[in-house]
C-alpha positions in Angstrom: -20.2 -13.9 -13.1 -21.6 -12.4 -10.1 -20.8 -9.0 -8.7 -17.8 -10.2 -6.6 -16.4 -11.3 -9.3 -16.7 -8.4 -11.7 -15.4 -6.4 -8.5 -11.9 -8.3 -8.4 -11.8 -8.8 -12.3 -12.0 -5.0 -13.0 -10.9 -3.5 -9.6 -14.4 -2.0 -8.9 -16.3 -1.6 -5.8 -19.1 -3.7 -5.4 -21.5 -0.9 -4.8 -20.1 0.8 -7.7 -20.9 -2.4 -9.7 -24.3 -2.3 -8.4 -25.1 1.3 -9.3 -23.7 1.2 -12.9 -26.2 -1.6 -13.7 -28.8 -0.1 -12.5 -27.7 2.8 -14.4 -27.6 0.5 -17.3 -23.9 0.9 -17.7 -23.2 -2.6 -18.1 -23.8 -4.7 -20.9 -26.0 -8.3 -20.3 -26.1 -7.7 -16.9 -29.3 -9.9 -15.8 -30.8 -10.6 -12.8 -31.7 -14.0 -11.8 -34.0 -14.3 -8.8 -32.1 -12.0 -6.3 -28.5 -12.6 -7.7 -26.6 -10.0 -10.9 -25.4 -12.1 -13.3 -22.7 -10.5 -15.6 -21.4 -12.2 -19.1 -17.7 -13.4 -18.6 -16.7 -11.6 -21.6 -18.6 -8.0 -20.7 -15.6 -5.3 -20.8 -15.3 -3.1 -17.8 -17.5 -0.4 -18.2 -15.7 3.3 -18.5 -16.9 5.4 -15.8 -16.8 9.2 -15.8 -17.9 10.0 -12.8 -14.7 10.7 -11.5 -11.9 13.2 -13.0 -8.8 13.8 -11.0 -8.7 17.6 -10.8 -6.1 17.5 -7.9 -2.6 18.8 -9.4 0.4 17.5 -8.0 3.5 19.2 -7.4 6.7 17.6 -8.5 9.6 19.3 -8.5 12.6 16.8 -9.5 15.5 17.5 -11.8 15.5 15.6 -15.1 16.7 12.3 -15.2 16.1 12.1 -11.5 15.1 8.6 -11.7 18.5 7.8 -13.7 20.6 6.7 -11.2 17.8 4.4 -9.3 16.9 2.4 -12.5 20.7 1.7 -13.3 21.0 0.3 -10.1 17.9 -1.9 -10.8 18.8 -2.8 -13.9 22.5 -4.1 -12.6 21.0 -5.9 -10.2 18.4 -7.4 -12.4 21.8 -8.5 -15.0 22.6 -10.6 -12.2 19.1 -12.2 -11.9 18.8 -15.4 -11.1 20.4 -14.6 -7.5 22.0 -17.3 -5.5 19.2 -19.2 -3.9 20.4 -18.8 -0.1 21.5 -15.6 -0.7 18.1 -14.4 -1.7 16.4 -16.4 0.6 18.4 -14.4 3.7 17.8 -11.1 1.9 13.8 -11.7 1.7 13.8 -12.7 5.4 15.8 -9.6 6.4 13.5 -7.6 4.3 10.7 -8.9 6.3 12.5 -7.8 9.6 13.2 -4.4 8.6 9.8 -3.9 7.0 8.1 -5.1 9.9 10.5 -3.7 13.0 10.3 -0.4 11.3 6.9 0.1 10.1 5.8 -0.7 13.9 8.4 1.3 15.4 7.2 4.7 13.5 3.6 3.5 14.8 5.2 3.9 18.6 5.8 -0.1 18.9 8.6 -0.6 21.6 10.3 -4.3 20.4 13.6 -3.2 19.3 15.0 -4.8 16.2 16.3 -8.2 18.1 13.4 -8.5 20.2 10.9 -8.4 16.6 13.2 -11.2 15.1 12.4 -13.0 18.0 9.2 -12.9 17.9 9.1 -13.8 14.4 10.9 -17.0 15.6 7.9 -17.7 17.7 9.3 -17.1 20.8 7.4 -14.2 23.2 9.4 -11.5 24.9 8.4 -10.7 28.6 7.4 -7.8 29.7 6.2 -6.9 26.3 2.2 -6.5 25.6 0.1 -9.2 23.8 -0.8 -6.3 21.2 3.0 -5.5 19.9 3.6 -8.8 19.6 0.7 -9.3 17.6 1.7 -6.3 15.4 5.0 -8.3 14.3 3.0 -11.4 13.5 0.4 -9.7 11.5 2.9 -7.3 9.7 4.9 -10.0 8.5 1.3 -12.4 7.1 0.2 -8.5 5.6 3.9 -8.6 3.8 3.4 -12.0 2.7 0.3 -11.3 1.4 1.3 -8.8 -0.6 4.3 -10.6 -2.0 1.0 -13.2 -3.3 -0.9 -10.4 -4.8 2.4 -9.0 -6.6 3.5 -13.0 -8.0 0.0 -13.0 -9.0 0.1 -9.7 -11.0 -2.7 -8.9 -8.8 -4.0 -5.0 -9.1 -4.7 -2.4 -6.0 -8.4 -2.7 -5.7 -10.6 -2.0 -2.2 -10.8 -5.6 -2.0 -7.1 -5.9 -1.6 -6.6 -2.9 0.7 -9.3 -4.1 2.9 -7.9 -7.8 3.3 -4.2 -5.8 4.0 -5.7 -4.2 6.6 -7.7 -7.0 8.1 -4.6 -8.8 8.4 -2.9 -5.9 10.3 -5.8 -5.7 13.1 -6.1 -9.4 13.2 -7.1 -10.3 16.9 -6.2 -7.0 17.7 -8.9 -5.2 16.8 -11.7 -7.9 14.8 -14.5 -5.6 14.4 -12.7 -2.9 12.7 -10.2 -5.0 10.6 -10.5 -4.6 7.1 -14.0 -2.2 7.5 -13.7 1.9 6.6 -14.4 4.2 10.2 -17.3 5.2 11.1 -16.8 8.3 13.1 -13.9 10.9 12.2 -10.4 11.4 13.3 -7.6 13.4 13.7 -3.9 12.5 12.5 -1.8 13.2 15.4 1.2 15.8 14.8 -0.5 16.4 10.8 -2.4 19.7 9.6 -4.8 17.8 7.3 -8.0 17.0 8.6 -8.8 13.4 7.0 -11.9 12.9 5.3 -15.1 12.7 6.4 -16.1 9.2 7.7 -19.1 9.4 5.8 -17.5 10.3 2.2 -14.8 7.3 2.6 -16.3 4.7 0.5 -16.8 7.3 -1.8 -13.0 8.6 -1.6 -11.4 4.7 -1.6 -13.3 4.3 -4.8 -12.2 7.6 -6.0 -8.7 6.9 -5.1 -8.4 3.7 -7.0 -10.1 5.2 -10.3 -7.4 7.8 -9.9 -4.2 5.4 -9.1 -5.3 3.7 -12.8 -4.8 7.2 -14.5 -1.4 7.8 -12.9 0.6 5.4 -15.3 2.0 8.5 -16.9 4.3 8.7 -13.9 8.0 7.4 -12.9 6.6 4.1 -10.5 8.0 5.5 -7.4 6.2 8.5 -8.1 3.1 6.3 -8.8 3.9 4.5 -5.1 4.6 7.9 -3.4 1.3 9.2 -4.5 -0.8 6.1 -3.7 0.7 5.9 -0.5 0.1 9.9 0.5 -3.2 10.3 -0.8 -4.5 6.6 1.2 -3.5 8.7 4.2 -5.1 11.6 3.0 -8.3 9.7 3.0 -7.5 7.6 6.4 -10.1 5.4 5.6 -9.5 3.0 8.6 -10.0 3.6 12.3 -6.1 2.5 13.1 -3.4 0.6 11.1 -3.7 3.4 8.3 0.1 4.2 8.4 1.2 0.4 8.1 -1.6 -0.3 5.4 -0.2 3.1 3.5 3.3 1.6 3.6 2.4 -1.7 2.7 0.5 -0.1 -0.5 3.3 1.9 -1.4 5.6 -1.2 -1.4 2.9 -3.3 -3.5 3.3 -0.4 -6.1 7.2 -0.3 -6.2 7.8 -4.3 -6.2 5.0 -5.3 -8.7 7.5 -2.7 -10.9 10.3 -4.8 -9.7 11.8 -2.6 -7.0 12.8 -4.0 -4.2 11.3 -3.1 -0.7 11.3 0.7 0.5 12.1 0.9 4.3 11.3 3.7 5.9 13.5 3.7 8.9 12.3 4.9 12.0 15.2 7.2 12.9 14.0 9.2 9.7 10.1 9.5 11.5 10.3 13.0 11.6 11.4 13.9 8.1 9.1 11.4 6.7 6.2 12.7 8.8 7.1 16.4 7.5 7.5 15.1 3.6 4.1 13.3 4.1 2.1 16.6 5.6 3.7 18.4 3.4 2.1 16.2 0.6 -1.4 16.3 1.9 -1.5 19.7 2.7 -0.2 21.5 -0.6 -0.2 18.3 -2.9 3.6 19.2 -3.0 5.1 15.4 -3.1 8.8 16.7 -3.8 10.3 15.8 -0.6 8.3 12.7 -0.1 9.2 11.4 -3.9 13.0 12.5 -2.8 13.0 10.5 0.4 11.3 7.6 -0.9 13.9 7.2 -3.8 16.7 7.6 -1.3 15.9 4.6 0.7 15.5 2.4 -2.5 18.9 3.6 -3.7 20.2 2.4 0.0 18.1 -1.0 -0.5 19.9 -1.5 -3.9 23.4 -0.5 -2.8 23.1 -3.4 -0.2 21.9 -6.2 -2.3 24.8 -5.1 -5.0 27.2 -5.3 -2.3 26.1 -8.5 -1.0 25.6 -10.0 -4.7 29.0 -8.3 -5.9 
Protein backbone atom coordinates (compact mmCIF):
# COMPACT_ATOMS: atom_id res chain seq x y z
CA UNK A 1 0.00 0.00 0.00
CA UNK A 2 1.08 3.58 -0.59
CA UNK A 3 1.33 6.32 2.03
CA UNK A 4 -2.19 7.64 1.36
CA UNK A 5 -3.70 4.17 1.84
CA UNK A 6 -1.71 3.67 5.04
CA UNK A 7 -2.86 7.09 6.27
CA UNK A 8 -6.52 6.12 5.84
CA UNK A 9 -5.99 2.65 7.34
CA UNK A 10 -4.09 3.81 10.43
CA UNK A 11 -5.64 7.29 10.93
CA UNK A 12 -2.20 8.89 10.84
CA UNK A 13 -1.44 11.89 8.64
CA UNK A 14 0.54 11.29 5.47
CA UNK A 15 3.12 13.79 6.71
CA UNK A 16 3.64 11.82 9.92
CA UNK A 17 3.91 8.50 8.06
CA UNK A 18 6.70 9.95 5.91
CA UNK A 19 8.49 11.06 9.06
CA UNK A 20 8.06 7.63 10.66
CA UNK A 21 9.47 6.01 7.51
CA UNK A 22 12.50 8.30 7.66
CA UNK A 23 12.92 7.37 11.34
CA UNK A 24 12.85 3.67 10.43
CA UNK A 25 9.67 3.12 12.44
CA UNK A 26 7.62 1.38 9.71
CA UNK A 27 8.75 -2.14 9.00
CA UNK A 28 9.14 -3.21 5.38
CA UNK A 29 8.70 0.26 3.90
CA UNK A 30 10.51 0.39 0.58
CA UNK A 31 10.97 3.23 -1.88
CA UNK A 32 10.29 2.24 -5.48
CA UNK A 33 11.19 5.10 -7.75
CA UNK A 34 9.67 8.14 -6.04
CA UNK A 35 6.93 6.21 -4.24
CA UNK A 36 7.07 4.59 -0.83
CA UNK A 37 5.43 1.15 -0.67
CA UNK A 38 4.41 -0.37 2.67
CA UNK A 39 3.49 -4.08 3.01
CA UNK A 40 -0.26 -4.55 3.48
CA UNK A 41 0.24 -6.63 6.63
CA UNK A 42 2.45 -4.08 8.38
CA UNK A 43 1.12 -3.21 11.82
CA UNK A 44 0.30 0.36 12.74
CA UNK A 45 3.47 1.94 14.16
CA UNK A 46 3.41 2.89 17.81
CA UNK A 47 4.06 6.60 17.97
CA UNK A 48 5.36 7.87 21.32
CA UNK A 49 5.70 11.43 20.10
CA UNK A 50 2.53 12.69 21.76
CA UNK A 51 1.60 12.51 25.38
CA UNK A 52 -1.76 13.83 26.52
CA UNK A 53 -0.75 16.02 29.42
CA UNK A 54 -4.12 17.76 29.63
CA UNK A 55 -6.18 16.82 32.64
CA UNK A 56 -9.88 17.27 31.98
CA UNK A 57 -12.19 18.21 34.81
CA UNK A 58 -15.42 16.22 34.61
CA UNK A 59 -17.48 16.53 37.77
CA UNK A 60 -20.56 14.37 37.26
CA UNK A 61 -22.61 12.29 39.71
CA UNK A 62 -22.17 8.54 39.74
CA UNK A 63 -24.32 6.78 37.14
CA UNK A 64 -24.90 10.13 35.42
CA UNK A 65 -25.45 8.41 32.06
CA UNK A 66 -27.86 5.81 33.42
CA UNK A 67 -31.00 7.65 32.25
CA UNK A 68 -29.81 8.39 28.72
CA UNK A 69 -28.42 4.88 28.27
CA UNK A 70 -31.64 3.29 29.47
CA UNK A 71 -33.63 5.37 26.98
CA UNK A 72 -31.28 4.34 24.18
CA UNK A 73 -31.62 0.68 25.19
CA UNK A 74 -35.41 1.02 25.19
CA UNK A 75 -35.37 2.55 21.71
CA UNK A 76 -33.03 -0.16 20.42
CA UNK A 77 -35.35 -2.83 21.80
CA UNK A 78 -38.02 -1.53 19.41
CA UNK A 79 -35.82 -1.82 16.32
CA UNK A 80 -36.25 -2.25 13.46
CA UNK A 81 -38.39 0.90 13.43
CA UNK A 82 -41.19 1.22 10.87
CA UNK A 83 -39.60 2.20 7.56
CA UNK A 84 -41.71 5.29 6.82
CA UNK A 85 -41.50 6.50 10.40
CA UNK A 86 -37.72 6.12 10.42
CA UNK A 87 -37.39 7.97 7.12
CA UNK A 88 -39.52 10.82 8.46
CA UNK A 89 -37.46 11.06 11.64
CA UNK A 90 -34.17 11.04 9.74
CA UNK A 91 -35.35 13.77 7.35
CA UNK A 92 -36.44 15.85 10.33
CA UNK A 93 -33.03 15.36 11.93
CA UNK A 94 -31.30 16.66 8.80
CA UNK A 95 -33.56 19.71 8.83
CA UNK A 96 -33.09 20.43 12.54
CA UNK A 97 -29.35 19.86 12.46
CA UNK A 98 -28.92 22.06 9.41
CA UNK A 99 -31.16 24.89 10.55
CA UNK A 100 -29.80 25.10 14.10
CA UNK A 101 -26.12 24.67 13.25
CA UNK A 102 -26.34 27.36 10.58
CA UNK A 103 -28.47 29.66 12.75
CA UNK A 104 -25.91 29.45 15.55
CA UNK A 105 -23.37 30.82 13.07
CA UNK A 106 -25.64 33.67 11.97
CA UNK A 107 -27.54 32.27 8.98
CA UNK A 108 -30.86 34.17 8.85
CA UNK A 109 -32.98 31.52 7.10
CA UNK A 110 -35.87 30.39 9.28
CA UNK A 111 -36.65 26.74 9.95
CA UNK A 112 -39.39 26.81 7.32
CA UNK A 113 -37.16 28.57 4.79
CA UNK A 114 -34.40 26.03 5.45
CA UNK A 115 -36.86 23.24 4.71
CA UNK A 116 -37.83 24.90 1.43
CA UNK A 117 -34.17 25.29 0.40
CA UNK A 118 -33.54 21.62 1.19
CA UNK A 119 -36.40 20.86 -1.22
CA UNK A 120 -34.57 22.76 -3.96
CA UNK A 121 -36.43 26.07 -3.90
CA UNK A 122 -34.75 29.49 -3.72
CA UNK A 123 -35.83 32.02 -1.10
CA UNK A 124 -36.14 35.60 -2.39
CA UNK A 125 -34.15 38.24 -0.53
CA UNK A 126 -31.67 35.73 0.92
CA UNK A 127 -28.03 35.52 -0.13
CA UNK A 128 -26.50 32.77 -2.25
CA UNK A 129 -24.13 32.06 0.66
CA UNK A 130 -27.01 31.32 3.02
CA UNK A 131 -28.55 28.95 0.47
CA UNK A 132 -25.22 27.19 0.00
CA UNK A 133 -24.78 26.82 3.75
CA UNK A 134 -28.01 24.82 3.87
CA UNK A 135 -27.22 22.61 0.88
CA UNK A 136 -23.63 22.05 2.00
CA UNK A 137 -24.58 21.16 5.55
CA UNK A 138 -27.00 18.52 4.31
CA UNK A 139 -24.27 17.05 2.10
CA UNK A 140 -21.90 17.01 5.06
CA UNK A 141 -24.48 15.16 7.20
CA UNK A 142 -24.97 12.55 4.47
CA UNK A 143 -21.21 12.12 4.21
CA UNK A 144 -21.03 11.74 7.98
CA UNK A 145 -23.75 9.09 7.90
CA UNK A 146 -21.79 7.19 5.25
CA UNK A 147 -18.71 7.28 7.48
CA UNK A 148 -20.73 5.86 10.37
CA UNK A 149 -22.25 3.11 8.20
CA UNK A 150 -18.84 2.12 6.87
CA UNK A 151 -17.43 1.96 10.40
CA UNK A 152 -14.80 4.57 9.50
CA UNK A 153 -12.65 6.27 12.08
CA UNK A 154 -11.96 9.94 12.58
CA UNK A 155 -8.87 11.03 10.69
CA UNK A 156 -7.47 14.30 9.43
CA UNK A 157 -8.47 13.17 5.95
CA UNK A 158 -12.11 12.74 6.94
CA UNK A 159 -12.16 15.98 8.92
CA UNK A 160 -10.86 17.87 5.90
CA UNK A 161 -13.48 16.20 3.70
CA UNK A 162 -16.26 17.25 6.07
CA UNK A 163 -14.98 20.80 6.13
CA UNK A 164 -14.58 20.82 2.35
CA UNK A 165 -18.28 20.06 2.00
CA UNK A 166 -19.17 22.82 4.49
CA UNK A 167 -17.37 25.50 2.47
CA UNK A 168 -18.02 24.10 -1.03
CA UNK A 169 -18.64 26.96 -3.50
CA UNK A 170 -18.55 29.40 -0.56
CA UNK A 171 -14.78 29.50 -0.17
CA UNK A 172 -13.20 26.85 -2.39
CA UNK A 173 -9.72 28.18 -1.74
CA UNK A 174 -9.92 27.38 1.97
CA UNK A 175 -12.31 24.42 1.88
CA UNK A 176 -10.61 21.44 3.49
CA UNK A 177 -7.37 23.38 4.07
CA UNK A 178 -5.87 24.33 7.41
CA UNK A 179 -5.67 28.08 7.95
CA UNK A 180 -2.52 30.03 7.12
CA UNK A 181 -3.16 32.93 9.48
CA UNK A 182 -4.08 33.53 13.08
CA UNK A 183 -7.69 34.10 14.11
CA UNK A 184 -9.73 35.23 17.10
CA UNK A 185 -12.93 33.47 18.16
CA UNK A 186 -15.58 36.13 18.56
CA UNK A 187 -16.80 36.31 22.16
CA UNK A 188 -14.43 33.59 23.41
CA UNK A 189 -11.75 34.01 26.06
CA UNK A 190 -9.37 31.50 24.54
CA UNK A 191 -6.97 32.39 21.72
CA UNK A 192 -6.82 29.54 19.16
CA UNK A 193 -3.63 27.72 18.27
CA UNK A 194 -1.05 29.65 16.23
CA UNK A 195 -1.56 28.75 12.59
CA UNK A 196 1.98 27.41 12.27
CA UNK A 197 1.18 24.76 14.88
CA UNK A 198 -2.21 23.75 13.48
CA UNK A 199 -1.04 20.69 11.48
CA UNK A 200 0.89 19.34 14.46
CA UNK A 201 -1.97 20.04 16.88
CA UNK A 202 -4.50 18.34 14.62
CA UNK A 203 -2.29 15.29 14.39
CA UNK A 204 -1.96 15.38 18.15
CA UNK A 205 -5.74 15.66 18.54
CA UNK A 206 -6.28 12.46 16.55
CA UNK A 207 -3.66 10.71 18.66
CA UNK A 208 -5.27 11.90 21.89
CA UNK A 209 -8.76 11.05 20.67
CA UNK A 210 -7.71 7.45 20.14
CA UNK A 211 -6.75 7.31 23.83
CA UNK A 212 -10.09 8.57 25.18
CA UNK A 213 -11.80 5.18 25.11
CA UNK A 214 -11.96 5.11 28.91
CA UNK A 215 -14.65 7.78 28.71
CA UNK A 216 -18.38 7.36 28.06
CA UNK A 217 -19.09 7.96 24.32
CA UNK A 218 -20.93 11.22 25.05
CA UNK A 219 -17.96 12.49 27.04
CA UNK A 220 -15.69 11.54 24.16
CA UNK A 221 -18.03 13.39 21.77
CA UNK A 222 -17.85 16.50 23.95
CA UNK A 223 -14.05 16.35 24.18
CA UNK A 224 -13.70 15.94 20.42
CA UNK A 225 -15.92 18.98 19.82
CA UNK A 226 -14.20 21.16 22.41
CA UNK A 227 -10.59 20.28 21.66
CA UNK A 228 -11.22 20.72 17.93
CA UNK A 229 -12.64 24.21 18.52
CA UNK A 230 -9.68 24.99 20.79
CA UNK A 231 -7.36 24.43 17.80
CA UNK A 232 -9.75 26.16 15.36
CA UNK A 233 -7.88 24.65 12.39
CA UNK A 234 -9.81 26.30 9.57
CA UNK A 235 -10.31 29.92 8.60
CA UNK A 236 -14.10 29.47 8.71
CA UNK A 237 -16.64 26.69 9.31
CA UNK A 238 -15.06 25.40 12.53
CA UNK A 239 -18.28 25.45 14.55
CA UNK A 240 -20.29 23.50 12.00
CA UNK A 241 -17.46 21.01 11.57
CA UNK A 242 -17.07 20.59 15.34
CA UNK A 243 -20.77 19.83 15.81
CA UNK A 244 -20.64 17.26 13.02
CA UNK A 245 -17.57 15.61 14.57
CA UNK A 246 -19.39 15.48 17.91
CA UNK A 247 -22.27 13.73 16.19
CA UNK A 248 -19.97 11.35 14.40
CA UNK A 249 -18.74 10.10 17.77
CA UNK A 250 -22.27 9.91 19.18
CA UNK A 251 -23.82 8.21 16.15
CA UNK A 252 -21.10 5.62 15.68
CA UNK A 253 -21.84 4.52 19.24
CA UNK A 254 -25.55 4.18 18.51
CA UNK A 255 -26.79 7.49 19.91
CA UNK A 256 -29.14 9.81 18.07
CA UNK A 257 -27.87 13.10 16.60
CA UNK A 258 -27.24 15.76 19.23
CA UNK A 259 -29.03 18.88 18.02
CA UNK A 260 -27.78 22.00 19.77
CA UNK A 261 -30.64 24.44 19.29
CA UNK A 262 -30.05 28.07 18.42
CA UNK A 263 -32.15 29.16 21.41
CA UNK A 264 -29.49 27.75 23.78
CA UNK A 265 -26.64 29.38 21.87
CA UNK A 266 -25.53 31.54 24.81
CA UNK A 267 -25.52 28.58 27.20
CA UNK A 268 -23.68 26.50 24.61
CA UNK A 269 -21.01 29.13 24.05
CA UNK A 270 -20.53 29.70 27.79
CA UNK A 271 -20.07 25.98 28.45
CA UNK A 272 -17.71 25.63 25.49
CA UNK A 273 -15.65 28.66 26.51
CA UNK A 274 -15.33 27.26 30.04
CA UNK A 275 -14.10 23.97 28.60
CA UNK A 276 -11.51 25.66 26.39
CA UNK A 277 -10.19 27.98 29.10
CA UNK A 278 -10.03 25.60 32.08
CA UNK A 279 -10.56 22.14 30.50
CA UNK A 280 -13.63 21.84 32.73
CA UNK A 281 -16.07 19.95 30.52
CA UNK A 282 -18.73 19.38 33.17
CA UNK A 283 -21.25 21.95 31.91
CA UNK A 284 -20.66 21.12 28.26
CA UNK A 285 -21.22 17.41 28.83
CA UNK A 286 -24.41 18.14 30.79
CA UNK A 287 -25.69 20.25 27.91
CA UNK A 288 -24.97 17.51 25.38
CA UNK A 289 -26.58 14.80 27.50
CA UNK A 290 -29.67 16.98 28.03
CA UNK A 291 -30.12 17.38 24.26
CA UNK A 292 -29.58 13.66 23.67
CA UNK A 293 -32.25 12.91 26.25
CA UNK A 294 -34.65 15.24 24.46
CA UNK A 295 -34.30 13.58 21.06
CA UNK A 296 -34.53 10.11 22.60
CA UNK A 297 -37.76 11.20 24.29
CA UNK A 298 -39.10 12.39 20.93
CA UNK A 299 -38.30 9.10 19.25
CA UNK A 300 -39.82 7.04 22.07
CA UNK A 301 -42.98 9.14 22.07
CA UNK A 302 -43.44 8.74 18.32
CA UNK A 303 -42.59 5.03 18.25
CA UNK A 304 -44.79 4.34 21.26
